[in-house]
N, C-alpha and C positions, 0 to 999 in steps of 0.2 A: 249442214253443208252437203254437197254431193259426195258420194262414196269416194270418188277420186281425190277429194281434198282431205279426207279424214286423216290419212297418215301424215299429211303435211302440217296441218294446223291443230289437229286434235279437236274432239267434240266436247271435251270437258276441261275444266281448269287444270285438273291433274295432268291430263294428256298435254295440254298446252305448256305447262311448266316443264314437263319432262322433255318434250321435243325442242322447246326453245333453249333449254339449258344445254342440250347436246350440240346446238348450232353455234352457241356463243364462243367467241375467241377472246381469251383473256391475256392481258399483259402485252408488253412490247414485242415479245418473241412470238406472239400469235399462237401460243400453245392452246391446244383444244381440250383443256381439262375443265369440265363444267363445274362451276361454283368452287374452284380450288381456293383462291385467296379471298378471305373475308375482310382483308385489310389492304391498305395501299402497298403496292410492291414498288417501292422507290428504288432508283438507280443512282449511281455515282454522278451522273450528268444532271440529276435533278428531274429526269423524266420519270413519271410515275405510271404504273399500270392501271388497269380497270379496278374499280372498287365495287363492293356489293350494292351500294345505291345505284351505280351505273347499270349493273346487271338487272336490278329490279325495274329501272326505268325502261330498259329494253323490253322486258316482259310486258310491262303495262302498256308500252307503246304498241307492242304486237297485238294485245287485246283490243286496244282502241282502233288500230288499223283494220283488224279483221272483223270487228263487230259493229263499228259505227262508221258508215260511209261518210266522206267529207261533206257531201251535199245534204246530209240529213243531221241536223243538230239534235241532240237528245232533248226530249220533251220534259223539262224540269221547271215547274212553276216555283221559282225561288221566292217570289213575293208571298205566295200563300203559305209556304213552309215557315217563313219568318213570322208571319202574322198569326198563324194558328197557335193557340195555347197547347202545351203538351198535355196529353191525356194522363189521367191517373191509371196506369196500366194495371196496378194491383187491384183497384176497385173494379175495373173493367172485367178482369178475370173472374173475380168473386161473384159479380153480378150475373155473368153469363154461364158460369159452371153448372149451376143447378138445372139450367135448361138444356145445355149442350151435352153434359156428361152425367145425365141422370142414372145411367147404368153403372157408374163407377162409385165405389164406396170410398169416401174421402172426408177429411175434416181439415180446417185451418187451425194451427196452433201457434203459440208464441206471438200473440197479438197479430195474427194473420200473416206472419212472416214465413212460416214453414208449412208446406203442404204435407199432409199425412195421408198416404194411400193405405187403407186398412185391409184390403184383400189382395194379397200378392198374386193370386191366380188369375185376376181379371185381365183379359187380353187387350182391353181398351185403356189400361192404365197409362200407356205411353203417350196417348193423345192429350190427356190432361197434363201429364208431366211436361210435355213439349211446351205448352202454354206457360207453365210456371218457370221452366228452365230459361225461357227467353228473357225473363226478368232477373236472372241470376240468383234465384232463391233456393235455399236448401230444401231437400225432400226426404221424408221418412217413409219407408215401406216396411210394414210389420209382417211377421209370420214366415220369414224365409227359412227358419230352422225346420219347418214342417216338410220342406222339400229335400232336406239333407239327411245323410246317414249319421245320426247323432252320436253313435258309438265311436266313430272315427275321431271326434273332436273332444272327447273326454280327456282331462288332464292325465289320468292314469294311463290311458291308451297311448298318448304321445310320449309319456315318460318311458313306457315299456319298449316302444319302437325306436326311440332316439336318445335314451338316457345316457348312452356311452359317449356321446359327442361333446365337444367343447364349443362354447359360444360366448360372445360378449354380453355380459349382464350389467345393467345400469342400476346403480343405487340412486333412486330418485331424490333422496333427501339432500345429498351433497354432490350429485352428478359424477360420482367416481365410477369408472368402468373397469371391470375385471374380467379376465378370461376364466370361466368356471365351467364345471360339469353341468350339462343340461339337466341331469338327473337331480342334482342338488336343488336346482330351481323348482322343478316340478314336485319334488318330495314335500316342499314347504308350501305348495300352492294352496292346499286345503287343510294343512296342519301347521298352525302357527308355532308349535313347539319345535318344529324342525327347521324353522327359518333362521337365517343368519342374525346375529346380534351385533349392534354397533355400540358406540359409547353409551355409558349409563345403563347398559343392558336393554336398550330400546331395540325393538324389532325392526329390521331393515325392510324398506319398501323397494322391492326389486322389480325390474322390468327386463324381459327377454326381448330386446328390440330388433324388429325386422329380421327375425330368424324363423325359418329360412325365407329367402327373398328371390323374386324373379325366376330365372332359369333354375336356380338351386332348389326352389320350391317344387317345381315340376319334376326335377330329377329325383329329389329325395322323397317326395310324398306324392307319387303319381295318383294313388287312389283318392287322396284328399284333394288334390288339384282338380281332378275330374268332378268330384262331388261338389266342389265350390263353383266350378264353371257352369254346371247344369242348374245350379241353384241361384245364379245371379238375378237380381231384380231387373226389370226393364231391359231385357237382353238386346233390344234394338240399339240401346245406348251403351250398356255396361259390358256386354260380351265382347271379347277380342275380335270376333267376327261380325259384330253388330253393324248394320248398314249405316247407323248414325254415330258410330264410335270413330270420330274423325282422326284421332291420334293414331289409330291402328291402320289407317289407310293413307298416311302420308307417303309421298314418294321416297325412295330409298336414300336420296342424297340429303334428306333432312335428318338432323339429330333428334331422335324421338325422346320424350321424357320416359323415365322409368315407370312402366305401367304395372309392375308387380307381377303376381300378387305377393303380399308380404304378410307374415304371421306376427302379430303384435300381442304379447301376453304379459300381464302384469298383476301383481298382488293388489288387493284393494286397500284403501286408506283406513278402513274400519279398525284394523288391528294396530294402527300407529297412534301415538299420542298427539301428533300434529296433523290435524285435518285440513290445514291450509296449504298442503302441497298436492301436486298432481302427478300423474304418471306420464302425461304428455303436456309439456309447457306450451304456451301460446305461440303459434307459428302459422305460416302460410304454405300451402302446396302449390307447385307450379302447374299442375294439371288437375282436372276434375277428379274427385276421389269417391269411391263407394266403400264404406266400412261396415262389415256385417259382424254382429256379435254372435259368434257360433257356440260359445260356452260360457256359463257363469258358475263359478265354484262357490260353495258355501263353506267358508273357513271355520275351523273349530279350534279351541284352545284358549288359554288365558289371554285376557286383554281384548278379545274380539267382542264387538257389540252383538247383542242378540238380533234376530231378524227384525223385531219390532224397533230396536234401537237404530238399525240401519235405515229403516223406513222413515223414522223420525228425522234423521239427518237429511234425507231427501226432501222431506216436507218443509224443512226450514228454508229451502231455496225459494226464489221468486218464480213459482211455477204456474203454468197455464192450468185452467180448471180441468181440462181433459186429461192432462198428465196426472193431476191429483187423483182423478177418478181411476186411472190405470193403476196407480199405486195401491189402491184399495181392492183391486181385482186379484183374488188369490191364485188365479191361473197364470198371471203375469209375473215374470221374474226380473226385477231391475238389476242392471249390472254396471252401468257407466253413466257418469254425469258429464255432459258436454256444455261448454259455453261458446257460443258462435257469434261472430261479428261480421258485418258486411265489409267487403273490400274497400268501399269508399271511405270507411272510418279509419283506415290503416294509419294515415298521417297523424290524426288526432291521438290515436292510441300510442303511437311511437313517441310523440311529444309528451304525453302524460307519463309514460314509463320512465323517460329520461328525467322528468321533473321529480318523480318519486325517488329515483336513484340518487339524485343530488340531495334530496331531503335526508336520505339515509347515509349520506357521507360517502357514497360510492363514486369512484372516478368515472366520468363519462367522456370517453375518447371520441374525437370527431368521426372516426370510422366505425364506431360502435353502433350497431343496430339491434335493439333489444328483441325485435321480432325475428329477424334473420338468425340471431344467435340462440334463439329459444331459451332465453335466460330467465323468463318470468312465468310464474303461475299467478294469475290475477285473482286474489282471494275476495271474499264477500265484501270486506271493508273497502278494498280498492275498487271493486266493481261499482259500489255506491258512489264513491268519489268521481269515478269516470263519468257516471251519469250526471252528477250534480255540477261538476266543473267543466265538462266538455259536451254534455248532451248526448253521449253515446250510450245507448241502451244495450244490455246484454240479452241475447236470446238463449234461454236455458232449456236444454232438452235432456230428458232421461232416456237412455238407450236400454231397452229391455231385450231379453234373450230373443234372438231371431230378427231383431230390428236391423234394417240397412239404412244408414245415414249417407245421403248423397250430397256432396258439397261441390259448389262450383269453384274453379281455380280462383285464387285470390281471396277467398273467404278465410278470415282468421278464426282459429279455434283452439281450445285446450280441453283436456279430458282428465 
């Protein structure tokens, strides 16, 4: 539009939302507070105020009025859209990639469900990522630790700097949370003999959950915060200032999701008797997530599997051939086992877990949601039943030191 119109209607959707919101008059009192009530403001006389759907209608109407003149109908061939068969976008991507992105080092893993970008330094990674991201598929980027100051992320270094603080520590076995010294957690991180013991003398599987997080992370650990930000994969999408990081650019009147960063630290299951538990139960995030494995500790002490024993446990999983090959590479250090499910399978998984709960004699309340409550780690036997009875296949990914796993919002996962 001409420059004179820019301030009035805005040249982008963001500007349009902002300017329109400021002009709207809400409620019977004609109060000029943009987006204040998101519910009906009823009065004693039964007269109600404007609701959020009305406001959105105004915005949409404004878009239509400004962008589509009444004498020009939009050119949409409805008939052809209904007639055409949907394309197999995944096949289309894979067929075209070798020609269009020959300068990008990549592979497909997990039955071609996950894109693996093998060279974190390639400036064209984001172009291939964009094509994969359109389909809502997870992406793995390896080698991020090579850009980081590794000494900052050692367990010993964090313990020395912050050991005197208190934090919530989760016992993953029975979900009991206690407020404990951070030093106590880190002292046992690589020395099993210094870990807490639970009943029958069993070693506790502890997790220092989301400590620190968000603004606390930046305030407490400025050097580590800066090191993390400069090392993020695909900065166009993942950096807080990335031009394609949409959540960072939402207008101020929206409630933004918690974008972190968060530090999640946990003991491995190798030192526990029960290998059917996880450090992060099955759940869904409300925003896209990038998770970078910045450090892998090698625990010592009684009851810990040898390195070859740990590798054998990984190999027992239903793994992609490329992941099995990575396990045999002595330069690679595996640290975390992920099971990922597409968001479209959430209802099937929810129904399956409620069925298992009833089989185990657990009470299933109407308001109970096993995914929202993060009450399940789906073990190998249950994953097989999920496939056999509901046709839902598990995507198994091993996260090695320096790997960044990028998940779209709505993807279910456990670690």
